[in-house]
C-alpha positions in Angstrom: -17.4 66.9 -94.6 -18.1 64.0 -96.3 -16.0 63.3 -100.2 -18.1 63.6 -103.4 -17.8 60.4 -103.4 -19.7 60.0 -99.8 -22.0 63.3 -101.1 -23.5 60.6 -103.7 -24.0 57.5 -102.0 -26.3 59.4 -99.4 -29.8 58.9 -99.6 -31.5 62.1 -100.2 -33.3 62.4 -97.2 -30.8 61.8 -95.2 -28.8 65.0 -97.1 -32.1 66.9 -96.7 -32.2 66.7 -93.3 -28.7 67.7 -92.3 -29.1 70.7 -94.4 -27.1 69.1 -96.7 -29.2 69.9 -99.9 -27.9 74.0 -99.6 -24.2 73.0 -99.2 -24.1 70.0 -102.0 -25.8 73.2 -103.7 -22.8 75.7 -103.1 -20.5 72.7 -104.1 -22.2 72.7 -107.1 -22.0 76.2 -108.1 -18.1 76.2 -107.0 -17.6 73.4 -109.3 -19.0 75.4 -112.0 -17.2 78.2 -111.4 -14.2 77.0 -111.3 -14.9 74.4 -114.5 -16.5 78.1 -116.2 -12.5 79.5 -115.2 -11.2 76.5 -116.7 -12.3 76.9 -119.6 -11.5 80.5 -119.9 -8.1 80.0 -119.1 -7.6 77.8 -121.1 -9.6 78.6 -124.4 -6.9 78.5 -127.6 -8.0 82.2 -128.8 -7.8 84.2 -125.7 -5.2 87.0 -125.2 -3.4 84.7 -122.8 -2.7 81.4 -124.5 -1.5 83.4 -127.6 0.7 84.8 -126.1 1.8 81.8 -123.9 2.0 80.0 -127.6 4.0 82.8 -129.1 6.6 82.8 -125.9 7.0 79.5 -126.4 7.4 79.5 -129.3 10.6 81.6 -129.3 12.5 79.4 -127.0 11.3 76.3 -129.5 13.0 78.1 -132.1 9.3 77.0 -133.8 8.9 79.0 -136.5 5.1 77.7 -137.9 4.2 78.0 -134.3 5.5 82.2 -133.9 4.1 82.7 -137.3 0.3 81.6 -135.8 0.6 84.6 -133.4 1.2 87.0 -136.0 -0.4 89.5 -138.2 -2.1 87.3 -141.4 -1.6 91.2 -142.6 1.3 92.5 -144.5 1.8 95.2 -141.9 4.0 94.3 -139.1 6.9 97.0 -137.0 9.7 95.4 -135.2 11.9 97.2 -132.9 14.7 95.7 -132.3 16.8 96.3 -129.5 19.3 98.1 -131.3 16.7 100.9 -132.5 16.4 98.5 -136.0 12.8 98.8 -137.2 11.2 95.9 -139.3 8.1 96.7 -140.9 6.6 93.5 -142.9 5.4 90.7 -141.8 8.0 89.1 -143.9 10.6 90.8 -142.8 9.1 89.8 -138.7 9.2 85.9 -140.6 13.2 86.3 -142.3 14.9 87.2 -138.9 13.1 84.4 -137.2 14.7 81.7 -139.9 18.2 83.0 -139.3 18.0 83.5 -135.6 16.3 80.2 -134.7 19.4 78.8 -137.1 21.3 79.8 -134.6 21.4 77.4 -131.4 23.6 79.0 -128.7 21.0 81.0 -127.1 17.9 81.1 -124.8 15.6 83.9 -123.6 13.4 83.4 -120.3 10.5 85.6 -120.1 8.5 86.9 -117.1 5.0 88.8 -118.1 4.8 92.1 -115.8 1.6 92.9 -117.8 -1.5 91.6 -120.2 -4.3 93.9 -120.6 -7.0 94.0 -123.0 -8.6 96.6 -124.6 -11.8 95.6 -126.9 -9.8 94.2 -129.8 -6.5 95.4 -129.3 -3.9 93.9 -126.3 -0.8 94.8 -124.8 1.5 92.7 -122.9 4.9 94.0 -121.3 7.5 91.4 -121.1 10.9 91.6 -119.2 13.1 88.7 -121.2 16.7 87.7 -120.2 18.8 87.1 -123.3 21.1 84.1 -122.4 24.0 83.0 -124.7 25.2 79.0 -123.7 29.0 79.3 -122.6 31.9 76.4 -123.1 31.0 74.3 -119.4 27.1 74.3 -121.0 25.7 76.9 -118.5 23.8 80.0 -119.5 25.5 83.9 -118.8 22.4 86.5 -119.6 23.4 88.7 -122.0 21.0 91.7 -121.9 17.6 92.3 -120.0 15.3 93.9 -122.1 11.0 94.8 -121.7 9.0 93.0 -125.1 5.9 96.3 -125.7 3.9 92.8 -127.1 0.9 94.3 -129.0 -2.0 92.4 -130.1 -5.0 92.5 -132.5 -7.9 90.5 -133.1 -8.6 88.9 -136.8 -11.3 87.4 -137.0 -11.6 86.9 -133.7 -8.4 85.7 -133.1 -5.3 87.6 -131.4 -2.6 88.3 -133.5 1.1 90.1 -133.2 0.7 93.2 -134.9 3.6 96.0 -132.7 6.9 93.7 -131.1 8.6 96.6 -129.3 12.5 95.6 -127.4 13.6 98.0 -125.1 17.1 97.3 -123.8 17.6 97.2 -119.9 20.5 99.8 -119.0 22.4 97.1 -116.4 22.6 100.1 -114.2 18.9 100.1 -113.8 18.7 96.2 -113.0 
C-alpha cells in the first residue's frame, strides 16, 4: 500500500480507477478520528489531564501546580492516612507547604479508575509512599488508596475531596 506521501503524488484518475478513492476516504476518516481522540485526551480541562497534573505536582513538590488543581472555594476535605481530617483549602495548602519542604520521599501512583458523573469525577489511585535510604535507594513505607473527588468549577475540574486509606501489609 502506498504511503500518504506517495498517494498525494498519484494521479487522481489512476487512484479512482484502482478503487483507491475509497481507500483515501477511509484513511482520511481514520486520520480525523485519531486527531479528535488525541485532542480530547490532551484537553487541558479534561479530568484525566487535571488528575495527571495533580499527581505530577505532588512528586515535583510544585505547590502552585498542585493548587491549580484544587477547588478555589474555601471547603476542601482531606482525610489523611492516620484518620486526621482537614476541612479547608488553607489547611490543605499549609500541609503541602510543610510536606513539600521535605526532600527524602517520593510517591508512586497507579490510576485504578477514573469516572465522570456529570459535573463530578472520581479517581481511585493506588500509591506507594517511599522514603529515601542512606544508599540513595527508596523503600516503601506504606501503600494506600486515594479516593479523589473532583467537581467542575467554571467548566474546569478541581479537587474537592481527598481520602487516603492505608492498605494493611497483609492485604498487599
